[in-house]
Structures are given as C-alpha cells and as structure tokens.
All heavy atoms as TSV, in Angstrom:
chain	resi	resn	atom	element	x	y	z
A	1	MET	N	N	-193.110	15.356	43.001
A	1	MET	CA	C	-193.514	14.242	42.300
A	1	MET	C	C	-194.894	14.463	41.738
A	1	MET	O	O	-195.747	15.133	42.273
A	1	MET	CB	C	-193.690	12.935	43.279
A	1	MET	CG	C	-192.409	12.408	43.690
A	1	MET	SD	S	-192.632	10.987	44.762
A	1	MET	CE	C	-192.638	9.664	43.604
A	2	SER	N	N	-195.101	13.983	40.560
A	2	SER	CA	C	-196.384	14.202	39.869
A	2	SER	C	C	-197.418	13.133	40.310
A	2	SER	O	O	-197.040	12.121	40.941
A	2	SER	CB	C	-196.172	14.141	38.335
A	2	SER	OG	O	-195.832	12.837	37.957
A	3	ALA	N	N	-198.666	13.332	39.872
A	3	ALA	CA	C	-199.700	12.391	40.351
A	3	ALA	C	C	-199.348	10.981	39.630
A	3	ALA	O	O	-199.676	9.933	40.220
A	3	ALA	CB	C	-201.041	12.872	39.865
A	4	LEU	N	N	-198.858	11.033	38.423
A	4	LEU	CA	C	-198.577	9.826	37.745
A	4	LEU	C	C	-197.416	8.975	38.399
A	4	LEU	O	O	-197.443	7.797	38.492
A	4	LEU	CB	C	-198.092	10.079	36.302
A	4	LEU	CG	C	-197.998	8.891	35.366
A	4	LEU	CD1	C	-199.287	8.093	35.261
A	4	LEU	CD2	C	-197.566	9.331	33.951
A	5	ASP	N	N	-196.519	9.720	38.989
A	5	ASP	CA	C	-195.402	9.047	39.778
A	5	ASP	C	C	-195.999	8.502	41.015
A	5	ASP	O	O	-195.599	7.352	41.450
A	5	ASP	CB	C	-194.351	10.138	40.106
A	5	ASP	CG	C	-193.538	10.549	38.981
A	5	ASP	OD1	O	-193.497	9.782	37.902
A	5	ASP	OD2	O	-192.963	11.682	39.002
A	6	TRP	N	N	-196.892	9.142	41.700
A	6	TRP	CA	C	-197.508	8.598	42.904
A	6	TRP	C	C	-198.301	7.329	42.614
A	6	TRP	O	O	-198.243	6.399	43.292
A	6	TRP	CB	C	-198.444	9.611	43.616
A	6	TRP	CG	C	-197.663	10.536	44.445
A	6	TRP	CD1	C	-197.302	11.813	44.216
A	6	TRP	CD2	C	-197.047	10.228	45.728
A	6	TRP	NE1	N	-196.551	12.310	45.250
A	6	TRP	CE2	C	-196.460	11.344	46.272
A	6	TRP	CE3	C	-197.045	9.092	46.538
A	6	TRP	CZ2	C	-195.708	11.360	47.429
A	6	TRP	CZ3	C	-196.427	9.125	47.775
A	6	TRP	CH2	C	-195.761	10.285	48.219
A	7	PHE	N	N	-199.030	7.456	41.432
A	7	PHE	CA	C	-199.760	6.240	41.079
A	7	PHE	C	C	-198.836	5.006	40.794
A	7	PHE	O	O	-199.163	3.895	41.113
A	7	PHE	CB	C	-200.729	6.562	39.818
A	7	PHE	CG	C	-201.544	5.421	39.364
A	7	PHE	CD1	C	-202.627	4.979	40.130
A	7	PHE	CD2	C	-201.179	4.654	38.320
A	7	PHE	CE1	C	-203.366	3.955	39.820
A	7	PHE	CE2	C	-201.909	3.577	37.910
A	7	PHE	CZ	C	-203.100	3.218	38.582
A	8	GLY	N	N	-197.731	5.321	40.121
A	8	GLY	CA	C	-196.733	4.252	39.814
A	8	GLY	C	C	-196.149	3.706	41.054
A	8	GLY	O	O	-195.775	2.538	41.114
A	9	LEU	N	N	-195.943	4.544	42.081
A	9	LEU	CA	C	-195.385	4.087	43.333
A	9	LEU	C	C	-196.347	3.352	44.205
A	9	LEU	O	O	-196.089	2.337	44.826
A	9	LEU	CB	C	-194.871	5.343	44.044
A	9	LEU	CG	C	-194.076	5.123	45.382
A	9	LEU	CD1	C	-192.852	4.275	45.078
A	9	LEU	CD2	C	-193.762	6.416	46.056
A	10	VAL	N	N	-197.574	3.884	44.367
A	10	VAL	CA	C	-198.557	3.278	45.348
A	10	VAL	C	C	-199.451	2.331	44.608
A	10	VAL	O	O	-199.997	1.341	45.279
A	10	VAL	CB	C	-199.416	4.449	45.918
A	10	VAL	CG1	C	-200.410	3.922	46.850
A	10	VAL	CG2	C	-198.458	5.411	46.664
A	11	GLY	N	N	-199.732	2.397	43.360
A	11	GLY	CA	C	-200.650	1.545	42.604
A	11	GLY	C	C	-200.394	0.107	42.779
A	11	GLY	O	O	-201.309	-0.690	43.062
A	12	PRO	N	N	-199.182	-0.403	42.531
A	12	PRO	CA	C	-198.990	-1.805	42.786
A	12	PRO	C	C	-199.276	-2.357	44.132
A	12	PRO	O	O	-199.794	-3.440	44.298
A	12	PRO	CB	C	-197.480	-2.042	42.350
A	12	PRO	CG	C	-197.204	-0.843	41.475
A	12	PRO	CD	C	-198.010	0.331	42.045
A	13	TYR	N	N	-198.945	-1.528	45.125
A	13	TYR	CA	C	-199.253	-2.001	46.555
A	13	TYR	C	C	-200.776	-2.041	46.794
A	13	TYR	O	O	-201.173	-2.953	47.402
A	13	TYR	CB	C	-198.598	-1.037	47.539
A	13	TYR	CG	C	-197.143	-1.117	47.555
A	13	TYR	CD1	C	-196.320	-0.116	46.929
A	13	TYR	CD2	C	-196.423	-2.294	48.066
A	13	TYR	CE1	C	-194.964	-0.198	46.897
A	13	TYR	CE2	C	-195.085	-2.311	48.093
A	13	TYR	CZ	C	-194.280	-1.272	47.412
A	13	TYR	OH	O	-192.935	-1.460	47.452
A	14	VAL	N	N	-201.436	-1.043	46.260
A	14	VAL	CA	C	-202.919	-1.050	46.478
A	14	VAL	C	C	-203.481	-2.290	45.693
A	14	VAL	O	O	-204.399	-2.964	46.256
A	14	VAL	CB	C	-203.547	0.249	45.870
A	14	VAL	CG1	C	-205.055	0.168	45.851
A	14	VAL	CG2	C	-203.035	1.438	46.758
A	15	LEU	N	N	-202.982	-2.531	44.505
A	15	LEU	CA	C	-203.503	-3.654	43.744
A	15	LEU	C	C	-203.227	-4.949	44.492
A	15	LEU	O	O	-204.102	-5.869	44.649
A	15	LEU	CB	C	-202.843	-3.679	42.352
A	15	LEU	CG	C	-203.234	-4.786	41.475
A	15	LEU	CD1	C	-204.774	-4.739	41.053
A	15	LEU	CD2	C	-202.457	-4.818	40.222
A	16	PHE	N	N	-201.946	-5.125	45.022
A	16	PHE	CA	C	-201.604	-6.329	45.744
A	16	PHE	C	C	-202.525	-6.551	46.952
A	16	PHE	O	O	-202.979	-7.596	47.150
A	16	PHE	CB	C	-200.143	-6.196	46.130
A	16	PHE	CG	C	-199.607	-7.334	47.069
A	16	PHE	CD1	C	-199.424	-8.536	46.570
A	16	PHE	CD2	C	-199.490	-7.091	48.409
A	16	PHE	CE1	C	-199.075	-9.599	47.401
A	16	PHE	CE2	C	-199.123	-8.109	49.222
A	16	PHE	CZ	C	-198.968	-9.371	48.760
A	17	PHE	N	N	-202.618	-5.544	47.829
A	17	PHE	CA	C	-203.402	-5.687	48.986
A	17	PHE	C	C	-204.880	-5.958	48.695
A	17	PHE	O	O	-205.569	-6.647	49.377
A	17	PHE	CB	C	-203.231	-4.463	49.934
A	17	PHE	CG	C	-201.869	-4.592	50.674
A	17	PHE	CD1	C	-201.001	-3.584	50.446
A	17	PHE	CD2	C	-201.626	-5.624	51.512
A	17	PHE	CE1	C	-199.695	-3.660	51.052
A	17	PHE	CE2	C	-200.429	-5.729	52.165
A	17	PHE	CZ	C	-199.446	-4.724	51.907
A	18	GLY	N	N	-205.380	-5.261	47.604
A	18	GLY	CA	C	-206.752	-5.582	47.222
A	18	GLY	C	C	-206.973	-7.019	46.831
A	18	GLY	O	O	-207.982	-7.615	47.151
A	19	MET	N	N	-206.044	-7.501	46.010
A	19	MET	CA	C	-206.113	-8.946	45.611
A	19	MET	C	C	-205.942	-9.819	46.824
A	19	MET	O	O	-206.566	-10.910	46.870
A	19	MET	CB	C	-205.068	-9.226	44.560
A	19	MET	CG	C	-205.350	-8.582	43.238
A	19	MET	SD	S	-204.036	-8.767	42.027
A	19	MET	CE	C	-204.246	-10.452	41.669
A	20	LEU	N	N	-205.112	-9.447	47.764
A	20	LEU	CA	C	-204.896	-10.267	48.893
A	20	LEU	C	C	-206.136	-10.366	49.768
A	20	LEU	O	O	-206.555	-11.427	50.279
A	20	LEU	CB	C	-203.837	-9.807	49.830
A	20	LEU	CG	C	-203.306	-10.569	50.963
A	20	LEU	CD1	C	-202.610	-11.860	50.433
A	20	LEU	CD2	C	-202.248	-9.779	51.734
A	21	ILE	N	N	-206.813	-9.248	49.958
A	21	ILE	CA	C	-208.152	-9.210	50.715
A	21	ILE	C	C	-209.163	-9.975	50.012
A	21	ILE	O	O	-209.935	-10.849	50.596
A	21	ILE	CB	C	-208.577	-7.745	50.906
A	21	ILE	CG1	C	-207.682	-7.082	51.911
A	21	ILE	CG2	C	-210.024	-7.660	51.358
A	21	ILE	CD1	C	-207.817	-5.530	51.956
A	22	ALA	N	N	-209.234	-9.863	48.652
A	22	ALA	CA	C	-210.217	-10.703	47.874
A	22	ALA	C	C	-209.899	-12.172	48.066
A	22	ALA	O	O	-210.870	-12.996	48.190
A	22	ALA	CB	C	-210.151	-10.258	46.404
A	23	TYR	N	N	-208.715	-12.496	47.989
A	23	TYR	CA	C	-208.324	-13.946	48.129
A	23	TYR	C	C	-208.835	-14.449	49.531
A	23	TYR	O	O	-209.312	-15.614	49.592
A	23	TYR	CB	C	-206.829	-14.153	48.004
A	23	TYR	CG	C	-206.337	-15.498	48.380
A	23	TYR	CD1	C	-206.550	-16.561	47.540
A	23	TYR	CD2	C	-205.689	-15.783	49.603
A	23	TYR	CE1	C	-206.142	-17.850	47.915
A	23	TYR	CE2	C	-205.287	-17.019	49.921
A	23	TYR	CZ	C	-205.573	-18.052	49.154
A	23	TYR	OH	O	-205.106	-19.305	49.457
A	24	TYR	N	N	-208.433	-13.772	50.572
A	24	TYR	CA	C	-208.927	-14.211	51.901
A	24	TYR	C	C	-210.401	-14.283	52.023
A	24	TYR	O	O	-210.966	-15.264	52.624
A	24	TYR	CB	C	-208.278	-13.336	53.022
A	24	TYR	CG	C	-206.925	-13.722	53.329
A	24	TYR	CD1	C	-205.864	-12.871	53.009
A	24	TYR	CD2	C	-206.604	-14.919	53.913
A	24	TYR	CE1	C	-204.558	-13.104	53.337
A	24	TYR	CE2	C	-205.275	-15.297	54.185
A	24	TYR	CZ	C	-204.272	-14.406	53.892
A	24	TYR	OH	O	-202.984	-14.732	54.112
A	25	VAL	N	N	-211.128	-13.346	51.439
A	25	VAL	CA	C	-212.654	-13.469	51.523
A	25	VAL	C	C	-213.041	-14.750	50.773
A	25	VAL	O	O	-213.899	-15.431	51.214
A	25	VAL	CB	C	-213.240	-12.151	50.974
A	25	VAL	CG1	C	-214.672	-12.336	50.767
A	25	VAL	CG2	C	-212.947	-11.004	51.933
A	26	TRP	N	N	-212.503	-14.854	49.577
A	26	TRP	CA	C	-212.908	-16.051	48.692
A	26	TRP	C	C	-212.508	-17.337	49.456
A	26	TRP	O	O	-213.369	-18.296	49.467
A	26	TRP	CB	C	-212.239	-15.933	47.353
A	26	TRP	CG	C	-212.538	-17.110	46.468
A	26	TRP	CD1	C	-213.653	-17.354	45.803
A	26	TRP	CD2	C	-211.624	-18.128	46.216
A	26	TRP	NE1	N	-213.541	-18.483	45.121
A	26	TRP	CE2	C	-212.322	-19.023	45.396
A	26	TRP	CE3	C	-210.389	-18.473	46.589
A	26	TRP	CZ2	C	-211.714	-20.204	44.819
A	26	TRP	CZ3	C	-209.758	-19.638	46.142
A	26	TRP	CH2	C	-210.463	-20.441	45.211
A	27	GLU	N	N	-211.408	-17.423	50.007
A	27	GLU	CA	C	-210.910	-18.624	50.667
A	27	GLU	C	C	-211.734	-18.904	51.928
A	27	GLU	O	O	-212.056	-20.026	52.207
A	27	GLU	CB	C	-209.485	-18.488	51.000
A	27	GLU	CG	C	-208.839	-19.748	51.605
A	27	GLU	CD	C	-208.757	-20.895	50.552
A	27	GLU	OE1	O	-208.859	-20.647	49.334
A	27	GLU	OE2	O	-208.673	-22.029	50.999
A	28	GLY	N	N	-212.132	-17.929	52.617
A	28	GLY	CA	C	-212.989	-18.053	53.804
A	28	GLY	C	C	-214.404	-18.581	53.401
A	28	GLY	O	O	-214.922	-19.508	54.117
A	29	ARG	N	N	-214.883	-18.165	52.331
A	29	ARG	CA	C	-216.236	-18.723	51.910
A	29	ARG	C	C	-216.080	-20.185	51.454
A	29	ARG	O	O	-216.926	-20.949	51.811
A	29	ARG	CB	C	-216.725	-17.828	50.794
A	29	ARG	CG	C	-217.212	-16.477	51.212
A	29	ARG	CD	C	-217.750	-15.686	50.018
A	29	ARG	NE	N	-218.136	-14.368	50.478
A	29	ARG	CZ	C	-218.431	-13.408	49.740
A	29	ARG	NH1	N	-218.456	-13.557	48.371
A	29	ARG	NH2	N	-218.810	-12.203	50.267
A	30	ARG	N	N	-215.022	-20.420	50.748
A	30	ARG	CA	C	-214.786	-21.764	50.299
A	30	ARG	C	C	-214.613	-22.742	51.504
A	30	ARG	O	O	-215.180	-23.834	51.484
A	30	ARG	CB	C	-213.520	-21.918	49.375
A	30	ARG	CG	C	-213.361	-23.203	48.735
A	30	ARG	CD	C	-212.099	-23.204	47.919
A	30	ARG	NE	N	-210.883	-23.340	48.663
A	30	ARG	CZ	C	-210.378	-24.414	49.099
A	30	ARG	NH1	N	-210.848	-25.600	48.740
A	30	ARG	NH2	N	-209.215	-24.453	49.886
A	31	GLU	N	N	-213.871	-22.383	52.450
A	31	GLU	CA	C	-213.641	-23.137	53.683
A	31	GLU	C	C	-215.000	-23.277	54.481
A	31	GLU	O	O	-215.176	-24.501	54.929
A	31	GLU	CB	C	-212.597	-22.520	54.565
A	31	GLU	CG	C	-212.271	-23.433	55.730
A	31	GLU	CD	C	-211.132	-22.876	56.602
A	31	GLU	OE1	O	-210.205	-22.265	55.987
A	31	GLU	OE2	O	-211.064	-23.121	57.793
A	32	ARG	N	N	-215.769	-22.350	54.541
A	32	ARG	CA	C	-217.133	-22.452	55.216
A	32	ARG	C	C	-217.988	-23.474	54.536
A	32	ARG	O	O	-218.664	-24.346	55.077
A	32	ARG	CB	C	-217.813	-21.104	55.296
A	32	ARG	CG	C	-218.979	-21.129	56.094
A	32	ARG	CD	C	-219.728	-19.825	56.273
A	32	ARG	NE	N	-218.877	-18.667	56.232
A	32	ARG	CZ	C	-219.082	-17.599	55.367
A	32	ARG	NH1	N	-220.130	-17.541	54.588
A	32	ARG	NH2	N	-218.323	-16.579	55.451
A	33	ARG	N	N	-217.988	-23.387	53.091
A	33	ARG	CA	C	-218.772	-24.389	52.419
A	33	ARG	C	C	-218.257	-25.814	52.586
A	33	ARG	O	O	-219.082	-26.765	52.757
A	33	ARG	CB	C	-218.661	-24.063	50.885
A	33	ARG	CG	C	-219.710	-22.951	50.511
A	33	ARG	CD	C	-219.836	-22.955	48.991
A	33	ARG	NE	N	-218.635	-23.081	48.212
A	33	ARG	CZ	C	-217.937	-22.053	47.708
A	33	ARG	NH1	N	-218.369	-20.877	47.887
A	33	ARG	NH2	N	-216.839	-22.307	47.131
A	34	LEU	N	N	-216.902	-26.033	52.601
A	34	LEU	CA	C	-216.368	-27.334	52.805
A	34	LEU	C	C	-216.746	-27.812	54.228
A	34	LEU	O	O	-216.971	-29.028	54.400
A	34	LEU	CB	C	-214.859	-27.271	52.641
A	34	LEU	CG	C	-214.352	-27.193	51.209
A	34	LEU	CD1	C	-212.864	-26.976	51.224
A	34	LEU	CD2	C	-214.674	-28.450	50.458
A	35	ARG	N	N	-216.633	-26.917	55.226
A	35	ARG	CA	C	-217.021	-27.356	56.613
A	35	ARG	C	C	-218.431	-27.740	56.712
A	35	ARG	O	O	-218.748	-28.725	57.376
A	35	ARG	CB	C	-216.616	-26.187	57.546
A	35	ARG	CG	C	-216.660	-26.572	59.001
A	35	ARG	CD	C	-216.301	-25.469	59.961
A	35	ARG	NE	N	-214.971	-24.904	59.496
A	35	ARG	CZ	C	-213.875	-25.369	60.054
A	35	ARG	NH1	N	-213.884	-26.351	60.934
A	35	ARG	NH2	N	-212.664	-24.847	59.688
A	36	GLU	N	N	-219.299	-26.978	56.111
A	36	GLU	CA	C	-220.773	-27.363	56.111
A	36	GLU	C	C	-220.903	-28.721	55.446
A	36	GLU	O	O	-221.765	-29.546	55.888
A	36	GLU	CB	C	-221.586	-26.279	55.439
A	36	GLU	CG	C	-221.658	-24.974	56.169
A	36	GLU	CD	C	-222.357	-23.904	55.418
A	36	GLU	OE1	O	-222.751	-24.108	54.255
A	36	GLU	OE2	O	-222.500	-22.813	56.001
A	37	ARG	N	N	-220.292	-28.914	54.317
A	37	ARG	CA	C	-220.398	-30.167	53.622
A	37	ARG	C	C	-219.860	-31.331	54.506
A	37	ARG	O	O	-220.490	-32.368	54.518
A	37	ARG	CB	C	-219.723	-30.192	52.307
A	37	ARG	CG	C	-220.163	-31.323	51.369
A	37	ARG	CD	C	-219.639	-30.971	49.950
A	37	ARG	NE	N	-218.592	-31.869	49.608
A	37	ARG	CZ	C	-217.804	-31.853	48.575
A	37	ARG	NH1	N	-217.912	-30.805	47.788
A	37	ARG	NH2	N	-216.877	-32.691	48.337
A	38	TYR	N	N	-218.781	-31.144	55.135
A	38	TYR	CA	C	-218.222	-32.151	56.042
A	38	TYR	C	C	-219.237	-32.465	57.143
A	38	TYR	O	O	-219.397	-33.599	57.486
A	38	TYR	CB	C	-216.865	-31.632	56.588
A	38	TYR	CG	C	-216.238	-32.566	57.570
A	38	TYR	CD1	C	-215.594	-33.726	57.147
A	38	TYR	CD2	C	-216.354	-32.237	58.919
A	38	TYR	CE1	C	-215.124	-34.589	58.084
A	38	TYR	CE2	C	-215.783	-33.129	59.901
A	38	TYR	CZ	C	-215.123	-34.229	59.472
A	38	TYR	OH	O	-214.603	-35.109	60.375
A	39	ASP	N	N	-219.735	-31.381	57.747
A	39	ASP	CA	C	-220.716	-31.644	58.878
A	39	ASP	C	C	-221.954	-32.461	58.401
A	39	ASP	O	O	-222.394	-33.292	59.149
A	39	ASP	CB	C	-221.138	-30.252	59.442
A	39	ASP	CG	C	-219.991	-29.608	60.239
A	39	ASP	OD1	O	-219.057	-30.319	60.614
A	39	ASP	OD2	O	-220.065	-28.385	60.453
A	40	GLU	N	N	-222.447	-32.109	57.168
A	40	GLU	CA	C	-223.591	-32.927	56.692
A	40	GLU	C	C	-223.265	-34.291	56.451
A	40	GLU	O	O	-223.989	-35.230	56.769
A	40	GLU	CB	C	-223.936	-32.279	55.364
A	40	GLU	CG	C	-224.730	-30.966	55.557
A	40	GLU	CD	C	-225.032	-30.330	54.154
A	40	GLU	OE1	O	-224.809	-30.939	53.125
A	40	GLU	OE2	O	-225.497	-29.174	54.201
A	41	GLU	N	N	-222.013	-34.577	55.923
A	41	GLU	CA	C	-221.580	-36.005	55.750
A	41	GLU	C	C	-221.427	-36.751	57.023
A	41	GLU	O	O	-221.683	-37.909	57.126
A	41	GLU	CB	C	-220.335	-35.992	54.881
A	41	GLU	CG	C	-220.512	-35.625	53.375
A	41	GLU	CD	C	-219.292	-35.592	52.664
A	41	GLU	OE1	O	-218.176	-35.982	53.198
A	41	GLU	OE2	O	-219.308	-35.215	51.419
A	42	VAL	N	N	-220.901	-35.933	57.984
A	42	VAL	CA	C	-220.755	-36.669	59.356
A	42	VAL	C	C	-222.148	-37.005	59.933
A	42	VAL	O	O	-222.362	-38.103	60.487
A	42	VAL	CB	C	-219.996	-35.779	60.267
A	42	VAL	CG1	C	-220.088	-36.283	61.677
A	42	VAL	CG2	C	-218.510	-35.702	59.857
A	43	GLU	N	N	-223.135	-36.129	59.726
A	43	GLU	CA	C	-224.457	-36.421	60.304
A	43	GLU	C	C	-225.077	-37.560	59.557
A	43	GLU	O	O	-225.808	-38.339	60.109
A	43	GLU	CB	C	-225.352	-35.170	60.062
A	43	GLU	CG	C	-225.023	-34.063	60.988
A	43	GLU	CD	C	-225.363	-34.416	62.422
A	43	GLU	OE1	O	-226.314	-35.091	62.659
A	43	GLU	OE2	O	-224.491	-34.017	63.280
A	44	HIS	N	N	-224.814	-37.705	58.192
A	44	HIS	CA	C	-225.406	-38.810	57.440
A	44	HIS	C	C	-224.750	-40.120	57.850
A	44	HIS	O	O	-225.403	-41.185	57.749
A	44	HIS	CB	C	-225.275	-38.671	55.945
A	44	HIS	CG	C	-226.185	-37.560	55.399
A	44	HIS	ND1	N	-227.586	-37.703	55.423
A	44	HIS	CD2	C	-225.979	-36.282	54.860
A	44	HIS	CE1	C	-228.125	-36.703	54.916
A	44	HIS	NE2	N	-227.240	-35.782	54.557
A	45	ALA	N	N	-223.506	-40.092	58.245
A	45	ALA	CA	C	-222.743	-41.257	58.570
A	45	ALA	C	C	-223.197	-41.885	59.891
A	45	ALA	O	O	-222.997	-42.997	60.154
A	45	ALA	CB	C	-221.278	-41.005	58.576
A	46	ARG	N	N	-223.813	-41.026	60.713
A	46	ARG	CA	C	-224.272	-41.510	62.066
A	46	ARG	C	C	-225.499	-42.277	61.971
A	46	ARG	O	O	-226.341	-42.352	61.266
A	46	ARG	CB	C	-224.477	-40.356	63.011
A	46	ARG	CG	C	-223.167	-39.708	63.387
A	46	ARG	CD	C	-223.409	-38.579	64.327
A	46	ARG	NE	N	-222.188	-37.931	64.642
A	46	ARG	CZ	C	-221.965	-36.840	65.326
A	46	ARG	NH1	N	-223.067	-36.235	65.912
A	46	ARG	NH2	N	-220.768	-36.302	65.450
C-alpha cells in the first residue's frame, strides 16, 4: 500500500475522532458555564 492509500484509509477515522474530542471539550466547557450560571441564579434567589 502506498502512503496515499494509508491516508485514505486512516484519515477519515483520525478526522472523526479529532472532531469527537473537540466536541466533548467544547460541550464540557459549555456545561460548566451553564452550571456556574445556574449556581449564581440559585444564590440570587435565596
């Protein structure tokens, strides 16, 4: 197999897992911001 064949075989998986990791990092940050905002609103409600 040539290097181009290996890139065609492995490239989509690397791209997929890279995007999956980026999504989980982004989603974790978004959830942390939402949790902080929720905690602030609970503190103001008391």
